[in-house]
Every structure is written in C-alpha cells, then in structure tokens.
BAFI-3210 file (N, C-alpha, C; in Angstrom, 3 decimals, decimal comma, padded with zeros to 6 digits):
// residues 73
n [1|2|3|4|5|6|7|8|9|10|11|12|13|14|15|16|17|18|19|20|21|22|23|24|25|26|27|28|29|30|31|32|33|34|35|36|37|38|39|40|41|42|43|44|45|46|47|48|49|50|51|52|53|54|55|56|57|58|59|60|61|62|63|64|65|66|67|68|69|70|71|72|73]
n.u [-004,220|-006,136|-006,849|-008,174|-010,819|-011,850|-015,017|-017,437|-020,128|-023,196|-025,094|-027,372|-027,311|-026,938|-024,855|-024,191|-021,556|-019,005|-016,509|-013,597|-011,709|-008,797|-007,674|-004,907|-004,477|-005,063|-003,555|-001,071|002,495|004,469|007,452|008,633|007,956|005,424|001,983|-000,395|-003,647|-005,256|-007,852|-010,364|-011,333|-011,956|-011,802|-013,427|-013,411|-015,152|-015,245|-015,119|-013,587|-011,397|-010,867|-008,469|-007,583|-005,913|-006,157|-007,960|-011,424|-014,780|-017,246|-019,933|-019,982|-018,345|-018,842|-018,425|-018,548|-018,426|-017,566|-017,416|-015,958|-015,916|-013,267|-012,782|-011,086]
n.v [-013,962|-011,100|-009,143|-008,215|-007,498|-007,568|-008,235|-008,091|-010,027|-010,293|-013,032|-014,113|-011,662|-009,618|-008,133|-005,833|-005,759|-004,204|-004,350|-003,649|-004,864|-004,233|-004,180|-004,562|-006,302|-008,865|-009,176|-010,300|-010,151|-008,942|-009,872|-007,462|-006,041|-004,965|-004,722|-007,156|-008,014|-010,866|-012,332|-014,498|-016,721|-015,997|-016,947|-015,875|-015,753|-015,207|-014,983|-016,897|-019,402|-020,068|-021,638|-024,205|-023,527|-024,459|-024,351|-024,318|-024,015|-023,183|-024,823|-024,101|-021,389|-020,293|-019,716|-019,632|-017,661|-018,164|-017,092|-017,203|-015,141|-013,533|-012,368|-009,863|-008,628]
n.w [004,405|004,480|006,345|009,567|011,867|015,085|016,364|018,937|020,018|021,714|023,085|020,714|019,425|016,500|014,054|011,460|009,245|007,288|004,743|002,773|000,043|-001,498|-004,941|-004,963|-002,880|-003,789|-006,018|-008,382|-008,549|-011,082|-012,968|-013,434|-011,245|-011,167|-010,196|-010,961|-011,897|-012,503|-014,491|-013,116|-010,437|-006,984|-003,655|-000,795|002,665|005,674|009,117|012,222|012,375|010,101|006,857|006,979|009,492|012,436|015,139|018,296|018,342|019,093|017,415|017,477|017,843|015,969|013,231|009,640|006,750|003,362|000,119|-003,384|-005,710|-008,928|-010,891|-013,207|-015,958]
ca.u [-005,201|-006,124|-006,900|-009,296|-011,256|-012,646|-016,244|-017,984|-021,574|-023,871|-025,900|-028,533|-027,111|-026,427|-024,296|-023,836|-020,205|-018,592|-015,072|-013,149|-010,458|-008,268|-007,086|-003,516|-004,485|-005,143|-002,799|000,224|003,555|005,188|008,915|008,999|007,524|004,106|000,868|-001,270|-004,853|-005,669|-009,232|-010,531|-012,164|-011,309|-012,641|-013,319|-014,040|-015,284|-015,784|-014,232|-012,654|-011,140|-010,370|-007,070|-007,287|-005,534|-006,327|-009,199|-012,525|-016,082|-017,997|-021,244|-019,841|-017,258|-019,303|-017,678|-019,267|-017,478|-018,161|-016,513|-016,243|-015,231|-012,469|-012,843|-010,182]
ca.v [-013,203|-009,689|-008,358|-008,585|-006,632|-008,379|-007,650|-008,912|-010,125|-010,959|-014,162|-013,719|-010,353|-009,600|-006,857|-005,746|-005,239|-003,994|-004,254|-003,516|-005,531|-003,524|-005,076|-004,852|-007,400|-010,156|-009,091|-010,958|-009,184|-009,375|-009,819|-006,039|-005,430|-004,364|-005,502|-007,634|-008,718|-011,755|-012,783|-015,818|-016,775|-015,738|-017,357|-015,000|-016,333|-014,291|-015,681|-017,279|-020,493|-020,035|-022,884|-024,464|-023,166|-025,659|-024,112|-024,776|-023,051|-023,788|-024,783|-023,472|-019,932|-019,928|-019,907|-018,994|-017,405|-018,226|-016,674|-017,185|-014,001|-013,579|-011,191|-009,610|-007,532]
ca.w [005,151|004,118|007,575|010,404|012,956|016,003|016,903|020,016|019,969|022,827|022,640|019,929|018,793|015,130|013,616|010,050|009,089|005,897|004,565|001,387|-000,316|-002,659|-005,939|-004,612|-001,925|-004,466|-007,264|-008,532|-008,847|-012,279|-012,874|-013,462|-009,995|-011,310|-009,691|-012,023|-011,470|-013,581|-014,368|-012,519|-009,240|-005,708|-002,536|000,366|003,852|006,799|010,273|013,319|012,114|008,672|006,284|007,282|010,883|013,167|016,569|018,933|018,249|019,335|016,163|017,667|017,851|015,055|011,860|008,561|005,508|002,254|-001,146|-004,533|-006,585|-010,208|-011,219|-014,646|-016,392]
c.u [-005,038|-006,087|-008,075|-009,611|-012,158|-013,875|-016,779|-019,502|-022,080|-024,695|-027,146|-028,394|-026,575|-025,892|-024,010|-022,448|-019,904|-017,078|-014,769|-011,850|-009,960|-007,680|-005,633|-003,426|-004,510|-004,403|-001,547|001,244|004,369|006,695|009,422|008,570|006,170|003,036|-000,058|-002,463|-005,315|-007,117|-009,290|-011,435|-011,325|-012,279|-012,365|-014,068|-014,024|-015,859|-014,701|-013,204|-012,474|-010,680|-008,879|-006,672|-007,018|-005,691|-007,639|-010,243|-013,831|-016,914|-019,349|-021,157|-018,798|-017,643|-018,475|-018,601|-018,223|-018,204|-017,073|-016,915|-015,440|-014,519|-012,463|-011,897|-010,822]
c.v [-011,727|-008,812|-008,792|-007,476|-007,476|-007,591|-008,615|-008,862|-010,785|-012,104|-013,640|-012,390|-010,532|-008,211|-006,943|-005,121|-005,094|-003,911|-004,142|-004,269|-004,847|-004,521|-005,450|-006,054|-008,767|-010,173|-009,966|-009,868|-009,740|-009,327|-008,384|-005,315|-004,746|-005,296|-005,861|-008,349|-009,544|-012,163|-014,195|-015,731|-016,563|-016,145|-016,457|-015,652|-015,313|-015,093|-016,128|-018,318|-020,605|-021,391|-023,035|-024,121|-024,431|-025,502|-024,669|-023,664|-023,809|-023,694|-024,098|-021,951|-019,434|-020,141|-019,131|-018,832|-017,375|-017,892|-016,709|-015,992|-014,148|-012,265|-011,053|-008,461|-006,765]
c.w [004,782|005,361|008,407|011,387|013,834|016,438|017,956|019,940|021,232|022,257|021,928|019,209|017,373|014,838|012,131|009,971|007,601|005,849|003,075|001,205|-001,578|-003,656|-005,613|-003,656|-002,595|-005,800|-007,210|-008,809|-010,012|-012,033|-012,860|-012,194|-010,074|-010,756|-010,847|-011,412|-012,660|-013,391|-013,782|-011,305|-007,994|-004,608|-001,344|001,514|004,973|007,958|011,226|012,993|010,611|008,158|006,552|008,700|011,681|014,679|017,091|018,820|018,442|018,054|016,291|017,591|016,855|013,601|010,856|007,363|004,406|000,963|-002,215|-005,388|-007,869|-010,436|-012,738|-014,960|-017,512]
res [m|v|g|f|e|r|i|h|l|k|v|g|e|a|k|k|v|a|f|s|i|s|p|k|s|y|a|l|i|s|e|d|g|e|f|l|v|e|p|g|s|l|e|i|s|v|g|g|k|q|p|g|f|k|g|v|a|d|p|a|t|s|g|v|i|t|k|i|i|s|l|i|n]
***
C-alpha cells in the first residue's frame, strides 16, 4: 500500500480526488542500495475494498477502481 486519505461522501455525492505515486514507491532496491525502476506493468487500485482485503465491507459502498499502467525506462 502506498498510502491513503479517507474521504467521506454523502449518498449520491461524487468528489474528484488526485494523488501522486513517486517512482521510489514502486522501485526495487539493488544490492548496492540504489532504487531501480524496471520497465513492466503495475496495477493500481483505488477504493474501499482492495484486492486481498479480508475484513468486512459493504460491497454496495466499497467499489474499487483498478488500472494497469506501463512503466517505461
């Protein structure tokens, strides 16, 4: 998990949110201790009930948006 900020919505309300993920957040660390970003795909999920979540959440109010992005060096 990169981080989170809780927002509260009233029934039927919509909000636009923005966030940034720095390359350091998805980098590998080399044996020399340097951060490396390798090309490939990265799945980003935003929402209430994330993949792998084992707790209780109401599916009607816990939607998740998932997007695959490509990393290019």
